[in-house]
C-alpha positions in Angstrom: 79.9 25.8 2.1 80.9 26.4 -1.5 81.7 30.2 -1.9 79.6 30.3 -5.0 76.5 28.9 -3.2 77.1 31.3 -0.4 77.2 34.2 -2.8 74.0 33.0 -4.5 72.2 32.8 -1.1 73.3 36.3 -0.1 72.2 37.7 -3.4 68.8 35.9 -3.1 68.2 37.2 0.4 69.2 40.7 -0.6 66.9 40.5 -3.6 64.0 39.2 -1.4 64.4 42.2 1.0 64.6 44.6 -2.0 61.4 43.2 -3.5 59.5 43.4 -0.2 60.8 47.0 0.4 59.9 48.0 -3.1 56.4 46.5 -2.9 55.7 48.2 0.4 57.0 51.5 -1.1 54.8 51.2 -4.2 51.8 50.3 -2.0 52.3 53.2 0.3 52.8 55.6 -2.6 49.6 54.4 -4.3 47.6 54.5 -1.0 48.8 58.0 -0.3 47.5 59.0 -3.7 44.2 57.2 -3.5 43.1 57.7 0.1 42.5 61.5 -0.2 40.8 61.0 -3.5 38.3 58.5 -2.0 36.7 61.2 0.0 36.9 64.1 -2.4 35.0 65.4 -5.4 37.6 64.0 -7.8 35.6 60.9 -8.5 36.7 60.3 -12.0 40.4 60.4 -11.1 39.8 58.0 -8.2 37.8 55.6 -10.4 40.6 55.7 -13.0 43.4 55.1 -10.6 41.8 52.4 -8.4 41.4 50.0 -11.3 44.8 50.6 -12.9 47.2 47.7 -13.1 49.6 49.4 -10.7 46.9 49.7 -8.0 45.7 46.2 -8.6 49.3 44.9 -8.2 50.4 47.0 -5.3 47.2 47.2 -3.1 45.6 44.0 -1.7 42.2 43.2 -3.0 40.4 43.8 0.4 42.1 47.3 0.8 41.1 48.3 -2.7 37.5 47.2 -2.1 37.3 49.2 1.2 38.7 52.3 -0.6 36.0 51.9 -3.3 33.3 51.5 -0.7 34.4 54.6 1.2 34.5 56.6 -2.0 31.0 55.4 -3.1 29.6 56.1 0.3 31.1 59.6 0.3 29.4 60.4 -3.0 26.3 58.5 -2.1 26.4 56.4 -5.3 24.0 53.6 -4.4 24.4 51.9 -7.8 28.1 51.6 -7.4 27.7 50.4 -3.8 25.3 47.7 -4.7 27.6 46.5 -7.6 30.5 46.5 -5.2 28.6 44.3 -2.8 27.9 41.9 -5.6 31.5 41.8 -6.7 32.7 41.2 -3.2 30.8 37.9 -3.2 33.5 36.6 -5.6 36.4 38.3 -3.9 39.3 36.4 -2.3 38.9 37.7 1.2 40.0 36.0 4.4 37.3 34.9 6.9 38.2 37.9 9.1 37.9 40.3 6.1 34.6 38.8 5.1 33.3 39.3 8.6 34.4 43.0 8.5 32.9 43.5 5.1 29.6 41.9 6.1 29.3 44.2 9.1 29.8 47.2 6.7 27.1 45.8 4.5 24.7 45.3 7.4 25.2 48.8 8.7 24.6 50.2 5.2 21.3 48.3 4.8 20.1 49.1 8.3 20.9 52.8 7.6 18.8 52.6 4.4 16.0 50.7 6.2 16.3 47.7 3.9 15.4 45.0 6.3 15.2 42.2 3.7 18.9 42.8 2.7 19.9 43.3 6.3 18.5 39.9 7.2 20.4 38.3 4.2 23.7 39.8 5.4 23.1 38.9 9.0 22.6 35.3 7.9 26.0 35.4 6.2 27.5 36.8 9.4 26.2 34.0 11.5 27.8 31.4 9.2 31.3 33.1 9.6 33.5 31.2 12.0 34.6 34.5 13.6 31.1 35.7 14.3 31.2 35.0 18.0 34.0 37.6 18.4 31.7 40.5 17.3 28.2 39.1 18.0 27.8 41.3 21.0 28.4 44.4 19.0 25.9 43.7 16.1 23.2 41.5 17.6 21.4 44.1 19.7 21.2 46.8 17.0 20.1 44.1 14.5 17.3 42.8 16.8 16.1 46.3 17.5 16.5 48.1 14.2 15.7 45.1 11.9 13.6 42.7 13.8 11.8 45.5 15.8 12.2 43.7 19.1 11.2 45.8 22.2 12.1 43.7 25.2 15.4 45.5 25.9 13.9 48.9 26.5 14.3 49.2 30.2 17.8 47.7 30.1 18.8 50.2 27.4 17.4 53.2 29.3 19.3 52.1 32.4 22.5 51.5 30.5 22.3 54.9 28.8 22.5 56.6 32.2 25.9 55.2 32.9 27.6 55.9 29.5 30.1 58.8 29.6 31.0 59.0 25.9 28.5 61.3 24.1 28.7 59.3 20.9 28.0 56.0 22.6 25.2 57.5 24.6 23.7 59.0 21.4 23.7 55.5 19.9 21.8 54.2 22.9 19.3 57.0 22.6 18.7 56.2 18.9 18.0 52.5 19.8 15.6 53.6 22.5 13.9 56.0 20.1 13.4 53.2 17.6 11.9 51.0 20.2 9.4 53.7 21.1 8.6 54.1 17.4 7.9 50.4 17.3 5.7 50.7 20.3 3.8 53.7 18.7 4.9 56.1 21.4 5.8 59.0 19.1 6.4 61.5 21.9 9.1 59.4 23.6 10.6 58.4 20.2 11.0 62.1 19.3 12.3 63.0 22.7 15.1 60.4 22.6 15.9 61.3 19.0 16.3 65.0 20.0 18.6 63.9 22.9 20.8 62.0 20.5 20.9 64.8 18.1 21.8 67.3 20.8 24.7 65.1 22.0 26.1 64.6 18.4 25.9 68.4 17.7 28.2 69.1 20.7 31.1 67.1 19.2 
């Protein structure tokens, strides 16, 4: 091989590694700065930095979107959250990233008892080619909390007896409580709500 060509190849390879290393360094540096700000009261500083050219260049679009979402959720800024959801419709996410983001949207709307929006997002989830991978995790909460289905009550009560993790058991209790609310059994609904609250307070 011509020594000149060999030199050029070596230089190009070295340059490629340098660019990759530098990009990773810049990304880590920016993430280290932004991540604590996302869940702090320094909202103006976060909003200023997250949309700077340096952040846009160094942090992938999906990661920037999640940082924004976490910050808006922390400060409970519903207007910014809704605007971010709209912006995400035109974002260049992979199918896996879309799936993850739709789940976050779904949980948000379920938490805010917005069943119309929750149904819209679930419809998007079902069209995602990776939906089958997470269907088991979201389908049951969706059917109970959004569609108000009650046929899984006995099954949930039985399952809750064999769950060791307090957080997971509390989640079962909240689903059971909602079913009892749907069935107009206020006493049982309150009892299971209190059980869930008690478990979460121990953590």
